[in-house]
N, C-alpha and C positions, 0 to 999 in steps of 0.2 A: 927406893925409887919405884919399884913395880906398883906399890900401893898408891903413890901419887899419880902415876900414869893411869892406873885403873880408875881412880877417883875422877880424874879429868874426863876420861872417856864416858863415864856414867853420868856426869853432871849436866844439868840443863844449861848452865852458864858458869863462868869462872870469874872470880874477883881477884885481881892481882894488884898489890901495892908495890910501886917501884921507887919509893922514897929512898931506899938504900940500894945501890947498884950491885946486887948480888947475882951471880951467874945463874943460880937455880931458879930465881924468879923470872928471868928473861927466858930461860929454857921452858918453864911452865907456860908462859905467855905464848911463846912460839908454838909449843905443842898444841895448846888450845886453838890457836889460829889455824894451824895445819890440819887439825881435826874438824875445822869449821864450827867450833863451839863459840857461842856468844861470849863476849868477855867484857868486863868492866875494869878499867885501869884507874887506880887512884895514886895520888902522890901528895906529899906535904907541899904546901904552897911555894916554898923556895927551891924545890927540886928542879934541877936542870936535867931535862930529859935527853937521852942520847938521840942521835940523828935518826935511828931506825924506829923510834917510838914517839918522837915529838909530834907527829901528825895524827897519832891515835887519840880519839876523844878521851880526855882524862878528867876525872873528878879531883880537883885540887882542894885541899883542906888545910886549915890552920888549927882546928881543934876537933874534938870528938863530935860535937854537935854538927859542925859543918860536914864532917865525913858522913854521919848518919843521914842527914838531909840529902846530901849529894847521891848517896847510894840508893836511898828510897826513890828519888826522882829517876835515876838511871834505870833501876830495876822495873819501875812502873812503865817506863818507855819501852823497855825490852818486852815486857809482858803484853803491852797493847799492840806492839808490832807483830807479835807472834801468836796472837789469839789466846792468851792465857789470862 
């Protein structure tokens, strides 16, 4: 766990996939948010997001190509908004 926390602290942004509702993923998303880290949330297209995540902008995907394109688009937007 210390390695994950340290990795989140040092990262420019965090990518989190919530397709499977696992507590550690939600913990990592909450930690990133609490540390004011930029984050990208992804989920498989049929995923029902829980109430505390459903309003977070999410890249929904049905296949690897859609995921790749969605991530590229979101990361470009993050970079342009933060001068990178």
